[in-house]
C-alpha positions as CSV (number, residue, x, y, z in Angstrom):
1,X,112.4,97.6,94.5
2,X,110.0,100.6,94.2
3,X,111.1,104.2,93.9
4,X,108.1,105.4,95.9
5,X,107.7,104.8,99.6
6,X,105.0,105.9,102.1
7,X,106.5,107.3,105.4
8,X,105.1,105.2,108.2
9,X,107.2,106.6,111.0
10,X,110.3,108.7,111.6
11,X,112.5,107.7,114.6
12,X,115.8,108.8,116.1
13,X,119.0,107.0,115.0
14,X,120.5,107.5,118.4
15,X,122.5,110.6,117.5
16,X,120.0,113.3,118.4
17,X,117.6,111.3,120.6
18,X,117.2,107.7,122.0
19,X,117.4,105.2,119.2
20,X,114.0,104.1,117.8
21,X,112.1,106.8,119.8
22,X,109.6,108.8,117.6
23,X,111.0,112.1,116.4
24,X,109.0,115.1,117.6
25,X,111.0,117.9,115.9
26,X,108.5,120.2,114.2
27,X,110.3,120.0,110.9
28,X,109.1,116.4,110.6
29,X,105.4,117.4,111.3
30,X,103.0,116.2,108.7
31,X,105.5,113.9,107.0
32,X,104.0,110.6,108.3
33,X,101.7,109.4,105.5
34,X,103.5,111.3,102.8
35,X,105.0,109.6,99.8
36,X,108.8,109.9,99.0
37,X,110.0,109.4,95.5
38,X,113.6,108.3,95.9
39,X,116.1,108.0,93.2
40,X,119.4,106.2,93.8
41,X,120.2,105.1,97.3
42,X,123.9,105.1,98.0
43,X,125.6,104.5,101.3
44,X,127.3,107.5,102.8
45,X,125.5,109.9,100.4
46,X,122.4,112.0,101.2
47,X,119.1,111.4,99.4
48,X,117.3,114.1,97.5
49,X,113.7,113.0,97.3
50,X,110.5,114.4,96.0
51,X,107.8,114.4,98.7
52,X,104.1,114.2,97.9
53,X,101.2,115.0,100.3
54,X,103.1,117.5,102.5
55,X,101.5,120.9,103.0
56,X,104.9,122.8,102.7
57,X,107.7,120.7,101.4
58,X,108.0,119.6,97.7
59,X,111.5,118.1,98.2
60,X,113.3,116.5,101.1
61,X,117.0,116.0,101.7
62,X,118.2,113.4,104.2
63,X,121.5,113.2,106.0
64,X,124.0,110.6,104.7
65,X,122.6,107.1,104.3
66,X,124.0,104.4,106.7
67,X,121.8,101.6,105.4
68,X,118.6,100.5,103.6
69,X,117.0,97.2,104.5
70,X,113.8,95.4,104.9
71,X,112.6,94.2,108.4
72,X,110.8,90.9,109.2
73,X,107.4,92.7,109.0
74,X,108.1,93.8,105.4
75,X,108.8,97.5,106.2
76,X,111.7,99.2,104.6
77,X,114.2,100.8,107.0
78,X,116.1,103.8,105.7
79,X,118.7,104.7,108.2
80,X,120.6,108.0,107.9
81,X,123.1,109.6,110.2
82,X,120.4,111.6,112.0
83,X,117.2,109.7,111.4
84,X,115.6,106.4,110.7
85,X,112.7,106.4,108.3
86,X,110.2,103.5,108.4
87,X,108.7,103.1,105.0
88,X,106.1,101.1,103.1
89,X,106.6,100.4,99.4
90,X,104.1,102.1,97.1
91,X,103.4,99.9,94.0
92,X,101.0,102.2,92.1
């Protein structure tokens, strides 16, 4: 598993909006296409990541992790309490 992931999409987990609906909150603006460098992923713990390619943020903190898996299309699904991040592995 990589430690760097490209953000493909950010969707609601169902807590703050309909599950799988794209998040439109302005704090997530410009995050799609950015690279997250993620250290250890532990269930029930937040992630503190370095973010590359964002005009304002250098770091990003998620809410607590519910799960991290790979879907049938090969995308990684990082589900947190508030948000689901759809990610693509960066191998370079």
